[in-house]
N, CA, C and O of each residue as an XYZ file, in Angstrom:
744
protein
N     102.122    102.135     52.632
C     102.429    102.277     54.041
C     103.626    103.224     54.160
O     104.645    103.031     53.499
N     103.494    104.244     55.005
C     104.580    105.194     55.177
C     105.653    104.577     56.070
O     105.443    103.541     56.701
N     106.811    105.243     56.106
C     107.907    104.707     56.926
C     107.550    104.765     58.410
O     107.985    103.906     59.176
N     106.767    105.758     58.830
C     106.351    105.847     60.231
C     105.430    104.691     60.582
O     105.553    104.106     61.658
N     104.498    104.350     59.678
C     103.589    103.231     59.940
C     104.345    101.914     59.959
O     104.055    101.033     60.769
N     105.329    101.782     59.051
C     106.134    100.574     58.995
C     106.945    100.400     60.280
O     107.034     99.293     60.811
N     107.531    101.481     60.779
C     108.330    101.375     62.000
C     107.442    101.029     63.190
O     107.873    100.303     64.085
N     106.191    101.541     63.217
C     105.272    101.179     64.290
C     104.905     99.704     64.230
O     104.828     99.036     65.261
N     104.676     99.193     63.011
C     104.287     97.791     62.896
C     105.462     96.865     63.214
O     105.258     95.752     63.700
N     106.693     97.318     62.943
C     107.865     96.524     63.289
C     108.072     96.564     64.807
O     108.397     95.547     65.421
N     107.883     97.735     65.402
C     108.072     97.868     66.841
C     107.033     97.067     67.607
O     107.328     96.546     68.683
N     105.817     96.958     67.070
C     104.750     96.218     67.750
C     104.043     95.346     66.724
O     102.990     95.737     66.219
N     104.586     94.178     66.400
C     104.017     93.355     65.360
C     102.645     92.800     65.709
O     101.900     92.433     64.800
N     102.286     92.724     66.956
C     100.983     92.167     67.317
C      99.895     93.226     67.375
O      98.767     92.933     67.772
N     100.221     94.466     66.980
C      99.254     95.550     67.079
C      98.006     95.264     66.270
O      96.898     95.573     66.710
N      98.165     94.685     65.103
C      97.011     94.409     64.262
C      96.098     93.360     64.858
O      94.887     93.413     64.644
N      96.633     92.422     65.587
C      95.808     91.357     66.160
C      95.311     91.708     67.561
O      94.528     90.953     68.137
N      95.751     92.844     68.126
C      95.355     93.168     69.490
C      93.872     93.463     69.582
O      93.242     93.110     70.578
N      93.294     94.102     68.571
C      91.867     94.380     68.637
C      91.073     93.085     68.548
O      90.030     92.947     69.187
N      91.570     92.126     67.748
C      90.894     90.846     67.627
C      90.983     90.086     68.956
O      89.985     89.523     69.405
N      92.163     90.061     69.591
C      92.301     89.342     70.855
C      91.530     90.042     71.967
O      91.027     89.387     72.879
N      91.433     91.371     71.899
C      90.665     92.094     72.902
C      89.185     91.742     72.789
O      88.506     91.610     73.807
N      88.679     91.591     71.578
C      87.270     91.241     71.435
C      87.026     89.809     71.883
O      85.957     89.506     72.411
N      87.993     88.924     71.684
C      87.858     87.551     72.160
C      87.872     87.538     73.677
O      87.061     86.852     74.299
N      88.792     88.294     74.284
C      88.860     88.357     75.740
C      87.590     88.974     76.298
O      87.113     88.555     77.353
N      87.038     89.957     75.613
C      85.809     90.591     76.061
C      84.640     89.636     76.055
O      83.733     89.768     76.877
N      84.640     88.687     75.157
C      83.552     87.720     75.085
C      83.550     86.800     76.292
O      82.506     86.248     76.639
N      84.689     86.623     76.937
C      84.791     85.743     78.097
C      84.961     86.529     79.385
O      85.466     85.980     80.365
N      84.562     87.783     79.421
C      84.814     88.617     80.591
C      83.980     88.220     81.796
O      84.209     88.737     82.889
N      83.020     87.318     81.633
C      82.229     86.882     82.768
C      83.091     86.130     83.763
O      82.887     86.252     84.971
N      84.056     85.351     83.275
C      84.861     84.547     84.185
C      86.280     85.076     84.354
O      87.100     84.419     84.996
N      86.584     86.215     83.810
C      87.929     86.762     83.934
C      87.867     88.152     84.537
O      86.908     88.895     84.327
N      88.887     88.487     85.275
C      88.993     89.831     85.825
C      89.279     90.763     84.650
O      90.043     90.394     83.758
N      88.688     91.961     84.622
C      88.833     92.859     83.482
C      90.274     93.012     83.004
O      91.202     93.088     83.809
N      90.447     93.057     81.689
C      91.761     93.089     81.072
C      92.469     94.433     81.257
O      93.691     94.499     81.120
N      91.739     95.498     81.563
C      92.363     96.810     81.734
C      93.375     96.785     82.866
O      94.357     97.526     82.834
N      93.152     95.952     83.855
C      94.057     95.869     84.990
C      95.396     95.238     84.604
O      96.381     95.382     85.328
N      95.437     94.540     83.462
C      96.661     93.862     83.054
C      97.722     94.844     82.551
O      98.903     94.501     82.518
N      97.328     96.048     82.163
C      98.270     97.010     81.601
C      99.269     97.509     82.656
O     100.465     97.603     82.380
N      98.790     97.821     83.836
C      99.659     98.333     84.886
C     100.163     97.167     85.732
O      99.476     96.153     85.852
N     101.365     97.298     86.326
C     101.834     96.218     87.203
C     100.886     96.090     88.399
O     100.489     97.085     89.005
N     100.536     94.846     88.723
C      99.572     94.600     89.781
C     100.243     94.565     91.144
O     101.400     94.167     91.278
N      99.495     94.990     92.148
C      99.995     94.886     93.517
C     100.001     93.412     93.921
O      99.444     92.567     93.220
N     100.623     93.117     95.030
C     100.667     91.733     95.507
C      99.248     91.213     95.747
O      98.929     90.075     95.402
N      98.402     92.058     96.342
C      97.014     91.673     96.599
C      96.271     91.394     95.299
O      95.582     90.381     95.179
N      96.412     92.294     94.322
C      95.701     92.135     93.053
C      96.158     90.898     92.301
O      95.334     90.194     91.716
N      97.454     90.619     92.304
C      97.935     89.427     91.599
C      97.479     88.155     92.314
O      97.162     87.163     91.657
N      97.441     88.167     93.645
C      96.942     87.014     94.392
C      95.451     86.821     94.130
O      94.980     85.693     93.982
N      94.715     87.923     94.073
C      93.278     87.856     93.807
C      93.022     87.262     92.424
O      92.135     86.424     92.259
N      93.790     87.692     91.445
C      93.639     87.155     90.087
C      93.988     85.667     90.049
O      93.292     84.882     89.406
N      95.061     85.280     90.734
C      95.467     83.869     90.775
C      94.392     83.015     91.447
O      94.057     81.934     90.962
N      93.851     83.508     92.570
C      92.792     82.779     93.269
C      91.541     82.658     92.409
O      90.902     81.606     92.379
N      91.192     83.735     91.709
C      90.003     83.725     90.859
C      90.173     82.728     89.713
O      89.254     81.969     89.405
N      91.334     82.731     89.092
C      91.594     81.786     88.011
C      91.552     80.350     88.517
O      91.052     79.466     87.821
N      92.068     80.106     89.711
C      92.036     78.765     90.298
C      90.602     78.320     90.549
O      90.243     77.177     90.264
N      89.785     79.219     91.081
C      88.388     78.875     91.349
C      87.636     78.603     90.044
O      86.876     77.639     89.955
N      87.845     79.443     89.044
C      87.178     79.233     87.751
C      87.612     77.908     87.120
O      86.796     77.207     86.522
N      88.892     77.569     87.254
C      89.389     76.292     86.742
C      88.740     75.133     87.499
O      88.395     74.114     86.900
N      88.576     75.285     88.806
C      87.917     74.255     89.615
C      86.494     74.017     89.104
O      86.061     72.871     88.977
N      85.773     75.097     88.814
C      84.401     74.955     88.303
C      84.388     74.264     86.938
O      83.524     73.427     86.673
N      85.339     74.611     86.078
C      85.393     73.998     84.739
C      85.731     72.514     84.821
O      85.282     71.738     83.978
N      86.511     72.105     85.814
C      86.944     70.710     85.940
C      85.922     69.817     86.632
O      86.096     68.599     86.674
N      84.867     70.400     87.171
C      83.842     69.582     87.825
C      83.104     68.744     86.793
O      83.049     69.100     85.616
N      82.546     67.645     87.235
C      81.741     66.792     86.360
C      80.293     66.870     86.786
O      79.975     66.354     87.857
N      79.405     67.464     86.046
C      79.615     68.259     84.836
C      80.156     69.645     85.203
O      80.014     70.092     86.341
N      80.776     70.320     84.229
C      81.310     71.666     84.499
C      80.195     72.619     84.945
O      79.045     72.497     84.522
N      80.563     73.563     85.802
C      79.599     74.520     86.335
C      79.916     75.900     85.777
O      81.042     76.386     85.889
N      78.913     76.522     85.177
C      79.085     77.894     84.686
C      79.101     78.837     85.893
O      78.444     78.578     86.902
N      79.844     79.909     85.781
C      79.954     80.859     86.883
C      78.581     81.421     87.259
O      78.328     81.712     88.428
N      77.710     81.569     86.288
C      76.372     82.095     86.556
C      75.533     81.119     87.378
O      74.556     81.532     88.002
N      75.891     79.836     87.393
C      75.168     78.822     88.163
C      75.898     78.430     89.446
O      75.484     77.498     90.135
N      76.965     79.125     89.764
C      77.761     78.825     90.958
C      76.975     79.217     92.212
O      76.386     80.296     92.276
N      76.976     78.333     93.198
C      76.285     78.619     94.454
C      77.268     78.501     95.619
O      78.436     78.160     95.433
N      76.774     78.788     96.811
C      77.630     78.685     97.993
C      78.069     77.238     98.220
O      79.114     77.002     98.827
N      77.287     76.268     97.741
C      77.693     74.864     97.876
C      78.947     74.573     97.062
O      79.796     73.793     97.493
N      79.072     75.190     95.891
C      80.276     75.018     95.087
C      81.478     75.644     95.792
O      82.585     75.108     95.745
N      81.246     76.783     96.445
C      82.328     77.447     97.183
C      82.767     76.577     98.356
O      83.965     76.423     98.597
N      81.810     76.007     99.087
C      82.148     75.124    100.203
C      82.917     73.894     99.728
O      83.879     73.473    100.371
N      82.493     73.319     98.600
C      83.219     72.183     98.021
C      84.652     72.574     97.673
O      85.584     71.799     97.886
N      84.821     73.790     97.131
C      86.142     74.290     96.760
C      87.031     74.421     98.001
O      88.199     74.031     97.974
N      86.479     74.968     99.081
C      87.255     75.132    100.311
C      87.669     73.773    100.879
O      88.790     73.618    101.363
N      86.780     72.802    100.822
C      87.113     71.466    101.306
C      88.132     70.789    100.391
O      88.992     70.042    100.858
N      88.033     71.051     99.094
C      89.018     70.534     98.132
C      90.410     71.081     98.450
O      91.402     70.362     98.339
N      90.481     72.344     98.842
C      91.771     72.979     99.134
C      92.446     72.399    100.381
O      93.660     72.528    100.542
N      91.675     71.769    101.254
C      92.252     71.192    102.474
C      93.379     70.213    102.177
O      94.316     70.095    102.966
N      93.303     69.517    101.063
C      94.346     68.536    100.755
C      95.707     69.186    100.517
O      96.731     68.503    100.543
N      95.727     70.488    100.287
C      96.983     71.201    100.052
C      97.423     71.991    101.290
O      98.383     72.759    101.223
N      96.727     71.806    102.420
C      97.003     72.575    103.623
C      98.292     72.177    104.311
O      98.856     71.117    104.039
N      98.753     73.042    105.210
C      99.993     72.802    105.944
C      99.791     72.931    107.450
O     100.758     72.912    108.212
N      98.538     73.062    107.877
C      98.246     73.220    109.300
C      97.747     71.902    109.869
O      96.737     71.371    109.409
N      98.441     71.372    110.861
C      98.058     70.112    111.505
C      96.847     70.378    112.392
O      96.888     71.237    113.273
N      95.768     69.631    112.152
C      94.555     69.762    112.955
C      94.303     68.404    113.607
O      93.950     67.437    112.932
N      94.488     68.343    114.930
C      94.371     67.091    115.665
C      92.912     66.691    115.851
O      92.051     67.541    116.079
N      92.636     65.370    115.749
C      91.310     64.825    116.009
C      91.080     64.762    117.512
O      92.026     64.848    118.295
N      89.812     64.611    117.912
C      89.480     64.521    119.337
C      90.177     63.342    120.015
O      90.537     63.440    121.188
N      90.373     62.238    119.308
C      90.997     61.057    119.891
C      92.514     61.088    119.919
O      93.138     60.187    120.479
N      93.115     62.099    119.331
C      94.572     62.199    119.260
C      95.150     62.571    120.631
O      94.570     63.370    121.366
N      96.288     61.987    120.956
C      96.949     62.281    122.233
C      97.388     63.739    122.323
O      97.565     64.266    123.422
N      97.565     64.391    121.183
C      98.040     65.777    121.182
C      96.909     66.793    121.036
O      97.169     67.990    120.914
N      95.656     66.332    121.046
C      94.520     67.246    120.903
C      94.536     68.270    122.031
O      94.626     67.905    123.203
N      94.450     69.526    121.688
C      94.410     70.606    122.670
C      95.762     71.094    123.135
O      95.837     71.978    123.988
N      96.833     70.540    122.597
C      98.173     70.978    122.988
C      98.712     71.948    121.945
O      98.797     71.597    120.768
N      99.074     73.152    122.349
C      99.572     74.128    121.379
C     100.891     73.713    120.723
O     101.101     73.975    119.539
N     101.776     73.069    121.482
C     103.066     72.625    120.945
C     103.262     71.148    121.261
O     103.920     70.813    122.246
N     102.700     70.254    120.438
C     102.806     68.820    120.738
C     104.258     68.338    120.683
O     105.028     68.788    119.834
N     104.637     67.423    121.588
C     106.021     66.958    121.657
C     106.400     65.942    120.580
O     107.582     65.641    120.410
N     105.425     65.413    119.858
C     105.726     64.393    118.850
C     104.875     64.558    117.608
O     104.178     65.556    117.426
N     104.958     63.530    116.745
C     104.179     63.568    115.519
C     102.984     62.623    115.631
O     102.959     61.736    116.484
N     102.008     62.823    114.770
C     100.828     61.969    114.742
C     100.328     61.891    113.301
O     100.888     62.523    112.405
N      99.278     61.117    113.089
C      98.736     60.935    111.741
C      97.551     61.838    111.444
O      96.842     61.605    110.465
N      97.316     62.847    112.243
C      96.197     63.764    112.005
C      96.433     64.520    110.696
O      97.574     64.747    110.294
N      95.332     64.908    110.036
C      95.460     65.519    108.706
C      95.997     66.947    108.734
O      95.900     67.662    109.731
N      96.565     67.325    107.597
C      96.954     68.720    107.376
C      95.782     69.400    106.697
O      95.158     68.833    105.801
N      95.489     70.601    107.119
C      94.363     71.351    106.564
C      94.804     72.769    106.244
O      95.879     73.213    106.646
N      93.948     73.467    105.510
C      94.180     74.886    105.281
C      93.917     75.631    106.587
O      92.957     75.325    107.295
N      94.747     76.586    106.901
C      94.565     77.392    108.104
C      93.353     78.296    107.943
O      93.042     78.750    106.842
N      92.668     78.552    109.062
C      91.473     79.390    109.020
C      91.776     80.767    108.429
O      91.009     81.262    107.603
N      92.862     81.382    108.832
C      93.194     82.718    108.342
C      93.402     82.752    106.836
O      93.044     83.725    106.173
N      93.982     81.684    106.300
C      94.188     81.604    104.852
C      92.855     81.503    104.118
O      92.651     82.150    103.091
N      91.953     80.686    104.655
C      90.633     80.541    104.026
C      89.846     81.836    104.102
O      89.168     82.215    103.147
N      89.935     82.514    105.237
C      89.218     83.774    105.414
C      89.713     84.821    104.413
O      88.912     85.517    103.790
N      91.021     84.926    104.265
C      91.586     85.880    103.305
C      91.221     85.496    101.873
O      90.927     86.368    101.055
N      91.237     84.205    101.566
C      90.874     83.719    100.245
C      89.445     84.104     99.894
O      89.183     84.587     98.792
N      88.525     83.895    100.819
C      87.128     84.239    100.573
C      86.983     85.738    100.345
O      86.203     86.154     99.489
N      87.711     86.546    101.084
C      87.666     87.998    100.875
C      88.118     88.383     99.479
O      87.497     89.228     98.833
N      89.202     87.766     99.006
C      89.696     88.070     97.656
C      88.730     87.579     96.592
O      88.477     88.282     95.614
N      88.184     86.376     96.771
C      87.255     85.838     95.781
C      85.946     86.628     95.759
O      85.331     86.791     94.705
N      85.534     87.107     96.907
C      84.324     87.930     96.970
C      84.501     89.211     96.153
O      83.607     89.614     95.409
N      85.652     89.834     96.300
C      85.939     91.054     95.535
C      86.087     90.748     94.041
O      85.586     91.501     93.206
N      86.764     89.660     93.703
C      86.977     89.295     92.304
C      85.659     88.972     91.610
O      85.484     89.294     90.434
N      84.731     88.337     92.325
C      83.425     88.009     91.746
C      82.711     89.278     91.299
O      82.175     89.334     90.192
N      82.703     90.279     92.141
C      82.016     91.527     91.805
C      82.768     92.301     90.729
O      82.143     92.967     89.904
N      84.104     92.228     90.722
C      84.884     92.887     89.678
C      84.654     92.251     88.316
O      84.773     92.916     87.287
N      84.325     90.959     88.309
C      84.125     90.275     87.033
C      82.685     90.380     86.550
O      82.301     89.691     85.605
N      81.895     91.217     87.173
C      80.542     91.478     86.687
C      79.434     90.855     87.497
O      78.262     91.028     87.163
N      79.766     90.132     88.553
C      78.732     89.525     89.386
C      78.052     90.557     90.269
O      78.664     91.544     90.678
N      76.791     90.319     90.553
C      76.040     91.241     91.406
C      76.303     90.919     92.879
O      76.415     89.749     93.243
N      76.404     91.943     93.726
C      76.640     91.696     95.149
C      75.554     90.821     95.786
O      75.840     90.039     96.693
N      74.302     90.952     95.310
C      73.198     90.169     95.887
C      73.329     88.678     95.574
O      72.837     87.840     96.329
N      73.986     88.349     94.471
C      74.110     86.949     94.064
C      75.506     86.387     94.324
O      75.825     85.292     93.862
N      76.338     87.121     95.054
C      77.712     86.702     95.305
C      77.727     85.468     96.209
O      77.371     85.571     97.383
N      78.133     84.299     95.689
C      78.125     83.091     96.516
C      79.163     83.129     97.640
O      79.045     82.385     98.614
N      80.172     83.983     97.513
C      81.215     84.088     98.535
C      80.743     84.911     99.730
O      81.365     84.880    100.792
N      79.641     85.649     99.559
C      79.105     86.481    100.629
C      77.955     85.793    101.358
O      77.335     86.385    102.242
N      77.674     84.564    100.995
C      76.565     83.818    101.582
C      76.833     83.526    103.058
O      77.979     83.338    103.464
N      75.780     83.491    103.845
C      75.904     83.214    105.274
C      76.495     81.841    105.566
O      77.171     81.659    106.579
N      76.246     80.870    104.684
C      76.786     79.520    104.893
C      78.311     79.531    104.874
O      78.946     78.727    105.556
N      78.896     80.429    104.103
C      80.360     80.535    104.044
C      80.886     81.070    105.369
O      81.891     80.581    105.884
N      80.205     82.080    105.923
C      80.626     82.641    107.215
C      80.510     81.595    108.323
O      81.377     81.510    109.193
N      79.437     80.798    108.289
C      79.256     79.748    109.297
C      80.369     78.709    109.170
O      80.933     78.274    110.174
N      80.683     78.313    107.934
C      81.751     77.333    107.712
C      83.089     77.858    108.242
O      83.817     77.131    108.919
N      83.411     79.118    107.936
C      84.678     79.700    108.404
C      84.721     79.775    109.927
O      85.768     79.540    110.530
N      83.599     80.098    110.549
C      83.555     80.151    112.010
C      83.798     78.764    112.596
O      84.525     78.621    113.579
N      83.188     77.742    111.994
C      83.384     76.370    112.481
C      84.835     75.921    112.319
O      85.389     75.265    113.201
N      85.445     76.273    111.194
C      86.852     75.922    110.968
C      87.730     76.612    112.003
O      88.636     75.994    112.561
N      87.466     77.889    112.261
C      88.253     78.641    113.244
C      88.152     78.004    114.621
O      89.166     77.810    115.291
N      86.926     77.673    115.054
C      86.731     77.093    116.379
C      87.352     75.701    116.482
O      87.965     75.363    117.495
N      87.193     74.899    115.437
C      87.754     73.550    115.422
C      89.280     73.592    115.512
O      89.881     72.834    116.273
N      89.895     74.467    114.745
C      91.354     74.563    114.752
C      91.865     75.126    116.073
O      92.919     74.715    116.558
N      91.128     76.058    116.652
C      91.554     76.621    117.939
C      91.491     75.560    119.037
O      92.397     75.478    119.867
N      90.427     74.743    119.049
C      90.311     73.682    120.056
C      91.378     72.617    119.859
O      91.957     72.120    120.825
N      91.635     72.270    118.606
C      92.614     71.218    118.315
C      94.016     71.622    118.753
O      94.824     70.763    119.106
N      94.309     72.900    118.735
C      95.636     73.374    119.144
C      95.658     73.852    120.577
O      96.719     74.175    121.111
N      94.484     73.900    121.213
C      94.424     74.355    122.595
C      94.578     75.850    122.729
O      94.927     76.350    123.798
N      94.322     76.565    121.656
C      94.462     78.021    121.686
C      93.089     78.628    121.443
O      92.570     78.535    120.331
N      92.489     79.244    122.448
C      91.179     79.857    122.218
C      91.320     81.078    121.315
O      92.251     81.870    121.458
N      90.389     81.211    120.393
C      90.422     82.367    119.507
C      89.722     83.517    120.199
O      88.581     83.388    120.644
N      90.402     84.624    120.284
C      89.810     85.845    120.831
C      90.050     86.959    119.831
O      91.171     87.187    119.379
N      88.978     87.638    119.502
C      89.113     88.751    118.581
C      89.947     89.832    119.251
O      89.710     90.195    120.403
N      90.921     90.338    118.515
C      91.798     91.360    119.074
C      91.033     92.676    119.194
O      90.356     93.115    118.264
N      91.163     93.283    120.357
C      90.502     94.561    120.586
C      91.546     95.665    120.473
O      92.684     95.521    120.919
N      91.136     96.746    119.878
C      92.039     97.882    119.767
C      92.154     98.547    121.131
O      91.164     98.744    121.835
N      93.372     98.882    121.478
C      93.597     99.549    122.755
C      93.195    101.006    122.629
O      93.547    101.692    121.670
N      92.451    101.458    123.620
C      92.058    102.867    123.654
C      93.138    103.636    124.386
O      93.520    103.283    125.501
N      93.623    104.679    123.760
C      94.655    105.508    124.386
C      93.961    106.645    125.113
O      93.275    107.466    124.505
N      94.150    106.678    126.422
C      93.573    107.765    127.209
C      94.581    108.897    127.302
O      95.748    108.721    126.952
N      94.152    110.024    127.760
C      95.043    111.180    127.877
C      96.182    110.905    128.844
O      97.301    111.358    128.603
N      95.936    110.167    129.950
C      96.988    109.872    130.924
C      98.056    108.972    130.304
O      99.248    109.176    130.534
N      97.633    107.968    129.513
C      98.592    107.068    128.896
C      99.451    107.815    127.878
O     100.662    107.602    127.814
N      98.836    108.681    127.090
C      99.601    109.398    126.081
C     100.560    110.393    126.719
O     101.642    110.635    126.182
N     100.181    110.981    127.868
C     101.072    111.920    128.556
C     102.244    111.167    129.185
O     103.377    111.650    129.169
N     101.965    109.964    129.748
C     103.049    109.229    130.418
C     104.034    108.686    129.370
O     105.229    108.607    129.658
N     103.588    108.317    128.196
C     104.513    107.840    127.167
C     105.291    108.997    126.570
O     106.422    108.813    126.119
N     104.705    110.187    126.559
C     105.405    111.350    126.028
C     106.516    111.799    126.986
O     107.544    112.319    126.551
N     106.301    111.591    128.303
C     107.286    111.981    129.297
C     108.451    111.001    129.372
O     109.527    111.361    129.850
N     108.252    109.753    128.903
C     109.308    108.729    129.013
C     110.429    108.945    128.087
O     111.379    108.162    128.074
């Protein structure tokens, strides 16, 4: 071994085992986001997507019996979303609650905490992208199933009614020539 090779092996002692670990990681690439992305620092979105994907894969492994990613269906995704409700921070009032329909209730109640609709919607978007990045086909993506969209719509409507805030999709304002001229003159 030359002195240059020795200095390289001292500088990076795991270099010899990196090809072995890469082949091991490659064998499990069905359930992991590609390892090439690990080399560069990840954006906030990418790191959140990876964290969400790992959480979902762990959820599937912990089921009795464990579910392989290739056998995952929209029912597993719906179960996962309902499982996440126990960690939610959004108070969703029941129909019988005295505070049902009040945007700012004056007191406390025993209604459950749930995941907010916006959080679930963003989560599904990240998991949908991660599924396809990990080798899944868009046609078989369980996160893109219509049942998921229906569930999210129901959660949105239920939470809006419980808080007394109707959900309205935000419309982009159209800027006309008169509006742009009047703002330019101000």
